[in-house]
Each structure stands twice: as C-alpha cells, then as structure tokens.
MOPAC internal coordinates of N, CA, C and O (Angstrom, degrees):
PM7 1SCF
backbone

  N    0.0000 0     0.00 0     0.00 0    0    0    0
  C    1.4519 1     0.00 0     0.00 0    1    0    0
  C    1.5315 1   108.87 1     0.00 0    2    1    0
  O    1.2310 1   120.61 1   -47.72 1    3    2    1
  N    1.3076 1   116.43 1   132.28 1    3    2    1
  C    1.4666 1   121.35 1  -178.50 1    5    3    2
  C    1.5264 1   110.51 1   -72.66 1    6    5    3
  O    1.2310 1   121.78 1   -37.50 1    7    6    5
  N    1.3086 1   114.20 1   142.50 1    7    6    5
  C    1.4585 1   119.36 1   177.60 1    9    7    6
  C    1.5263 1   109.45 1   -92.24 1   10    9    7
  O    1.2310 1   121.41 1   -37.79 1   11   10    9
  N    1.2948 1   114.91 1   142.21 1   11   10    9
  C    1.4611 1   120.78 1   175.64 1   13   11   10
  C    1.5178 1   107.30 1   -85.60 1   14   13   11
  O    1.2310 1   120.24 1   -53.45 1   15   14   13
  N    1.3283 1   117.15 1   126.55 1   15   14   13
  C    1.4657 1   118.09 1  -179.14 1   17   15   14
  C    1.5226 1   111.45 1   -63.07 1   18   17   15
  O    1.2310 1   121.44 1   -37.88 1   19   18   17
  N    1.3164 1   114.84 1   142.12 1   19   18   17
  C    1.4670 1   120.39 1   178.12 1   21   19   18
  C    1.5232 1   109.76 1   -66.71 1   22   21   19
  O    1.2310 1   121.28 1   -36.15 1   23   22   21
  N    1.3014 1   115.16 1   143.85 1   23   22   21
  C    1.4496 1   121.25 1   178.20 1   25   23   22
  C    1.5235 1   107.69 1   -72.40 1   26   25   23
  O    1.2310 1   119.84 1   -60.76 1   27   26   25
  N    1.2901 1   117.92 1   119.24 1   27   26   25
  C    1.4602 1   120.15 1  -175.83 1   29   27   26
  C    1.5262 1   111.50 1   -70.31 1   30   29   27
  O    1.2310 1   121.62 1   -29.02 1   31   30   29
  N    1.3193 1   114.51 1   150.98 1   31   30   29
  C    1.4601 1   119.90 1   177.52 1   33   31   30
  C    1.5172 1   110.59 1   -61.30 1   34   33   31
  O    1.2310 1   120.53 1   144.81 1   35   34   33
  N    1.3188 1   116.59 1   -35.19 1   35   34   33
  C    1.4658 1   120.39 1  -179.64 1   37   35   34
  C    1.5296 1   110.42 1   -64.97 1   38   37   35
  O    1.2310 1   120.43 1   134.98 1   39   38   37
  N    1.3181 1   116.78 1   -45.02 1   39   38   37
  C    1.4656 1   120.22 1   179.45 1   41   39   38
  C    1.5196 1   110.38 1   -64.43 1   42   41   39
  O    1.2310 1   120.60 1   139.13 1   43   42   41
  N    1.3416 1   116.46 1   -40.87 1   43   42   41
  C    1.4603 1   120.41 1   178.20 1   45   43   42
  C    1.5199 1   110.35 1   -60.63 1   46   45   43
  O    1.2310 1   120.46 1   138.02 1   47   46   45
  N    1.3153 1   116.72 1   -41.98 1   47   46   45
  C    1.4574 1   121.55 1   179.21 1   49   47   46
  C    1.5259 1   110.89 1   -63.26 1   50   49   47
  O    1.2310 1   120.35 1   136.91 1   51   50   49
  N    1.3160 1   116.93 1   -43.09 1   51   50   49
  C    1.4637 1   120.72 1   178.95 1   53   51   50
  C    1.5256 1   110.75 1   -65.19 1   54   53   51
  O    1.2310 1   120.34 1   137.86 1   55   54   53
  N    1.3273 1   116.96 1   -42.14 1   55   54   53
  C    1.4584 1   120.55 1   177.87 1   57   55   54
  C    1.5245 1   111.24 1   -62.57 1   58   57   55
  O    1.2310 1   120.58 1   140.43 1   59   58   57
  N    1.3202 1   116.50 1   -39.57 1   59   58   57
  C    1.4657 1   120.89 1   178.76 1   61   59   58
  C    1.5221 1   111.00 1   -62.78 1   62   61   59
  O    1.2310 1   120.68 1   139.84 1   63   62   61
  N    1.3250 1   116.30 1   -40.16 1   63   62   61
  C    1.4656 1   120.07 1   178.40 1   65   63   62
  C    1.5219 1   110.58 1   -65.58 1   66   65   63
  O    1.2310 1   120.52 1   138.23 1   67   66   65
  N    1.3219 1   116.60 1   -41.77 1   67   66   65
  C    1.4687 1   120.47 1   178.99 1   69   67   66
  C    1.5187 1   109.93 1   -62.89 1   70   69   67
  O    1.2310 1   120.16 1   133.82 1   71   70   69
  N    1.3324 1   117.30 1   -46.18 1   71   70   69
  C    1.4615 1   121.08 1   179.89 1   73   71   70
  C    1.5323 1   110.35 1   -62.27 1   74   73   71
  O    1.2310 1   119.72 1   137.79 1   75   74   73
  N    1.3165 1   118.14 1   -42.21 1   75   74   73
  C    1.4599 1   121.66 1   179.02 1   77   75   74
  C    1.5290 1   109.97 1   -59.71 1   78   77   75
  O    1.2310 1   120.22 1   132.79 1   79   78   77
  N    1.3256 1   117.19 1   -47.21 1   79   78   77
  C    1.4645 1   120.79 1  -179.38 1   81   79   78
  C    1.5244 1   111.80 1   -65.85 1   82   81   79
  O    1.2310 1   120.42 1   139.70 1   83   82   81
  N    1.3225 1   116.79 1   -40.30 1   83   82   81
  C    1.4593 1   120.77 1   178.11 1   85   83   82
  C    1.5171 1   110.73 1   -64.88 1   86   85   83
  O    1.2310 1   120.87 1   134.31 1   87   86   85
  N    1.3283 1   115.94 1   -45.69 1   87   86   85
  C    1.4638 1   121.07 1   178.71 1   89   87   86
  C    1.5286 1   110.72 1   -60.21 1   90   89   87
  O    1.2310 1   120.30 1   139.14 1   91   90   89
  N    1.3134 1   117.03 1   -40.86 1   91   90   89
  C    1.4683 1   121.20 1   179.25 1   93   91   90
  C    1.5281 1   111.12 1   -64.74 1   94   93   91
  O    1.2310 1   120.66 1   136.10 1   95   94   93
  N    1.3265 1   116.34 1   -43.90 1   95   94   93
  C    1.4668 1   120.37 1  -179.92 1   97   95   94
  C    1.5266 1   111.03 1   -64.75 1   98   97   95
  O    1.2310 1   120.37 1   136.81 1   99   98   97
  N    1.3224 1   116.89 1   -43.19 1   99   98   97
  C    1.4668 1   120.55 1  -179.85 1  101   99   98
  C    1.5185 1   110.61 1   -65.11 1  102  101   99
  O    1.2310 1   120.29 1   136.46 1  103  102  101
  N    1.3213 1   117.05 1   -43.54 1  103  102  101
  C    1.4661 1   120.19 1  -175.23 1  105  103  102
  C    1.5256 1   113.05 1   -67.38 1  106  105  103
  O    1.2310 1   119.83 1   160.72 1  107  106  105
  N    1.3168 1   117.93 1   -19.28 1  107  106  105
  C    1.4593 1   119.78 1   177.93 1  109  107  106
  C    1.5319 1   112.37 1   -97.79 1  110  109  107
  O    1.2310 1   120.28 1   179.10 1  111  110  109
  N    1.3264 1   117.07 1    -0.90 1  111  110  109
  C    1.4708 1   119.65 1  -179.11 1  113  111  110
  C    1.5271 1   110.59 1   -75.55 1  114  113  111
  O    1.2310 1   120.85 1   -28.90 1  115  114  113
  N    1.3103 1   115.98 1   151.10 1  115  114  113
  C    1.4619 1   120.44 1  -179.79 1  117  115  114
  C    1.5261 1   111.03 1   -66.35 1  118  117  115
  O    1.2310 1   120.09 1   145.93 1  119  118  117
  N    1.3284 1   117.44 1   -34.07 1  119  118  117
  C    1.4649 1   120.19 1   178.68 1  121  119  118
  C    1.5176 1   111.81 1   -63.34 1  122  121  119
  O    1.2310 1   120.38 1   136.95 1  123  122  121
  N    1.3202 1   116.89 1   -43.05 1  123  122  121
  C    1.4645 1   120.99 1   179.03 1  125  123  122
  C    1.5207 1   110.23 1   -66.54 1  126  125  123
  O    1.2310 1   120.25 1   137.15 1  127  126  125
  N    1.3073 1   117.13 1   -42.85 1  127  126  125
  C    1.4667 1   120.33 1  -178.97 1  129  127  126
  C    1.5264 1   111.21 1   -64.66 1  130  129  127
  O    1.2310 1   120.11 1   141.01 1  131  130  129
  N    1.3235 1   117.40 1   -38.99 1  131  130  129
  C    1.4646 1   121.03 1   176.58 1  133  131  130
  C    1.5351 1   109.79 1   -65.36 1  134  133  131
  O    1.2310 1   120.85 1   137.49 1  135  134  133
  N    1.3242 1   115.98 1   -42.51 1  135  134  133
  C    1.4563 1   121.60 1   178.21 1  137  135  134
  C    1.5332 1   110.27 1   -59.70 1  138  137  135
  O    1.2310 1   120.10 1   137.77 1  139  138  137
  N    1.3363 1   117.42 1   -42.23 1  139  138  137
  C    1.4650 1   121.90 1   177.75 1  141  139  138
  C    1.5278 1   111.22 1   -60.42 1  142  141  139
  O    1.2310 1   120.37 1   135.37 1  143  142  141
  N    1.3282 1   116.91 1   -44.63 1  143  142  141
  C    1.4649 1   120.24 1  -179.23 1  145  143  142
  C    1.5199 1   111.54 1   -62.62 1  146  145  143
  O    1.2310 1   120.44 1   142.57 1  147  146  145
  N    1.3320 1   116.76 1   -37.43 1  147  146  145
  C    1.4666 1   121.29 1  -179.53 1  149  147  146
  C    1.5241 1   112.03 1   -69.95 1  150  149  147
  O    1.2310 1   119.93 1   156.22 1  151  150  149
  N    1.3226 1   117.75 1   -23.78 1  151  150  149
  C    1.4607 1   122.00 1  -174.72 1  153  151  150
  C    1.5287 1   112.31 1  -120.24 1  154  153  151
  O    1.2310 1   120.01 1  -151.67 1  155  154  153
  N    1.2870 1   117.58 1    28.33 1  155  154  153
  C    1.4598 1   122.49 1  -173.25 1  157  155  154
  C    1.5285 1   113.12 1   -48.25 1  158  157  155
  O    1.2310 1   120.06 1   129.41 1  159  158  157
  N    1.3101 1   117.48 1   -50.59 1  159  158  157
  C    1.4626 1   121.01 1  -176.40 1  161  159  158
  C    1.5218 1   110.90 1   -67.58 1  162  161  159
  O    1.2310 1   119.84 1   140.53 1  163  162  161
  N    1.3178 1   117.92 1   -39.47 1  163  162  161
  C    1.4637 1   121.94 1  -178.13 1  165  163  162
  C    1.5262 1   112.33 1   -66.72 1  166  165  163
  O    1.2310 1   120.24 1   154.21 1  167  166  165
  N    1.3205 1   117.14 1   -25.79 1  167  166  165
  C    1.4557 1   121.23 1  -173.73 1  169  167  166
  C    1.5126 1   114.40 1   -94.79 1  170  169  167
  O    1.2310 1   120.43 1   175.14 1  171  170  169
  N    1.3266 1   116.79 1    -4.86 1  171  170  169
  C    1.4577 1   119.67 1  -178.05 1  173  171  170
  C    1.5255 1   109.77 1   -59.66 1  174  173  171
  O    1.2310 1   120.73 1   -47.63 1  175  174  173
  N    1.3047 1   116.21 1   132.37 1  175  174  173
  C    1.4497 1   122.14 1   177.67 1  177  175  174
  C    1.5170 1   114.60 1    87.46 1  178  177  175
  O    1.2310 1   120.04 1   175.10 1  179  178  177
  N    1.3287 1   117.53 1    -4.90 1  179  178  177
  C    1.4596 1   119.80 1   178.68 1  181  179  178
  C    1.5255 1   110.11 1   -91.10 1  182  181  179
  O    1.2310 1   121.08 1   -40.49 1  183  182  181
  N    1.3253 1   115.53 1   139.51 1  183  182  181
  C    1.4666 1   120.04 1   174.45 1  185  183  182
  C    1.5248 1   108.94 1   -68.90 1  186  185  183
  O    1.2310 1   120.90 1   -20.25 1  187  186  185
  N    1.3213 1   115.88 1   159.75 1  187  186  185
  C    1.4564 1   121.17 1   179.80 1  189  187  186
  C    1.5294 1   110.54 1   -56.17 1  190  189  187
  O    1.2310 1   120.33 1   138.29 1  191  190  189
  N    1.3146 1   116.98 1   -41.71 1  191  190  189
  C    1.4645 1   120.30 1   179.99 1  193  191  190
  C    1.5270 1   111.19 1   -59.51 1  194  193  191
  O    1.2310 1   120.21 1   138.13 1  195  194  193
  N    1.3166 1   117.20 1   -41.87 1  195  194  193
  C    1.4615 1   121.25 1   178.69 1  197  195  194
  C    1.5288 1   110.66 1   -66.29 1  198  197  195
  O    1.2310 1   120.57 1   141.82 1  199  198  197
  N    1.3302 1   116.52 1   -38.18 1  199  198  197
  C    1.4643 1   119.83 1   178.43 1  201  199  198
  C    1.5249 1   110.96 1   -64.85 1  202  201  199
  O    1.2310 1   120.40 1   136.56 1  203  202  201
  N    1.3262 1   116.83 1   -43.44 1  203  202  201
  C    1.4629 1   120.78 1   179.58 1  205  203  202
  C    1.5250 1   109.94 1   -63.66 1  206  205  203
  O    1.2310 1   120.07 1   138.17 1  207  206  205
  N    1.3175 1   117.47 1   -41.83 1  207  206  205
  C    1.4592 1   120.62 1   178.54 1  209  207  206
  C    1.5250 1   111.03 1   -61.72 1  210  209  207
  O    1.2310 1   120.54 1   137.02 1  211  210  209
  N    1.3273 1   116.57 1   -42.98 1  211  210  209
  C    1.4625 1   120.23 1   179.05 1  213  211  210
  C    1.5254 1   110.57 1   -66.06 1  214  213  211
  O    1.2310 1   120.48 1   138.15 1  215  214  213
  N    1.3190 1   116.69 1   -41.85 1  215  214  213
  C    1.4674 1   121.54 1   178.10 1  217  215  214
  C    1.5308 1   110.56 1   -59.15 1  218  217  215
  O    1.2310 1   120.53 1   132.84 1  219  218  217
  N    1.3266 1   116.60 1   -47.16 1  219  218  217
  C    1.4595 1   120.28 1   179.70 1  221  219  218
  C    1.5235 1   111.25 1   -63.18 1  222  221  219
  O    1.2310 1   119.95 1   137.57 1  223  222  221
  N    1.3228 1   117.70 1   -42.43 1  223  222  221
  C    1.4588 1   121.60 1   179.77 1  225  223  222
  C    1.5301 1   110.51 1   -62.21 1  226  225  223
  O    1.2310 1   120.51 1   132.25 1  227  226  225
  N    1.3381 1   116.62 1   -47.75 1  227  226  225
  C    1.4734 1   119.91 1  -179.39 1  229  227  226
  C    1.5258 1   110.98 1   -65.06 1  230  229  227
  O    1.2310 1   120.14 1   141.25 1  231  230  229
  N    1.3265 1   117.33 1   -38.75 1  231  230  229
  C    1.4564 1   121.07 1   179.40 1  233  231  230
  C    1.5198 1   110.23 1   -64.23 1  234  233  231
  O    1.2310 1   120.23 1   134.72 1  235  234  233
  N    1.3198 1   117.17 1   -45.28 1  235  234  233
  C    1.4643 1   120.53 1   179.31 1  237  235  234
  C    1.5216 1   111.95 1   -66.24 1  238  237  235
  O    1.2310 1   120.09 1   142.94 1  239  238  237
  N    1.3236 1   117.44 1   -37.06 1  239  238  237
  C    1.4686 1   120.25 1   177.06 1  241  239  238
  C    1.5158 1   110.42 1   -64.38 1  242  241  239
  O    1.2310 1   120.53 1   140.40 1  243  242  241
  N    1.3246 1   116.60 1   -39.60 1  243  242  241
  C    1.4598 1   120.58 1   178.57 1  245  243  242
  C    1.5232 1   110.83 1   -65.01 1  246  245  243
  O    1.2310 1   120.64 1   137.31 1  247  246  245
  N    1.3186 1   116.38 1   -42.69 1  247  246  245
  C    1.4538 1   120.17 1   179.29 1  249  247  246
  C    1.5279 1   112.31 1   -67.36 1  250  249  247
  O    1.2310 1   119.99 1   153.42 1  251  250  249
  N    1.3176 1   117.62 1   -26.58 1  251  250  249
  C    1.4678 1   121.81 1  -178.93 1  253  251  250
  C    1.5255 1   111.90 1   -70.42 1  254  253  251
  O    1.2310 1   119.83 1   158.06 1  255  254  253
  N    1.3375 1   117.92 1   -21.94 1  255  254  253
  C    1.4566 1   120.16 1   178.94 1  257  255  254
  C    1.4586 1   108.53 1   -72.87 1  258  257  255
  O    1.2310 1   120.10 1   180.00 1  259  258  257

C-alpha cells in the first residue's frame, strides 16, 4: 500500500500565509462588507475566519445555481 507523504511544515506555513492574505483581501471587499451588514445578527460571535468561510460558501452556492 502506498504511503501518503506527510504535509511538510514549510508547505503548511506557505498555505497559512496564502489563506491569511486571501482572508484579508476578502474581508476588506465591498461585497463582503455588504454581506456582513445583511447578516449582522447571524454573524454575532463568529470569528472573522468563520465569517469569510461562510461568505465563500454562500457565494459559491449562489454561483452554482
């Protein structure tokens, strides 16, 4: 049985930097800010990362229709 290579710490670090930059860019976009205003009550208590993930999921679901 083939072994799956371990995810290197270096790759994880690079991925984390990419996600941080992407999250920062999305959170400052006008679309995200408008989305936040529309869902103010639903988003209370969620970290920014969770909000961005939800925004991306809802956006992709909308585009899938």
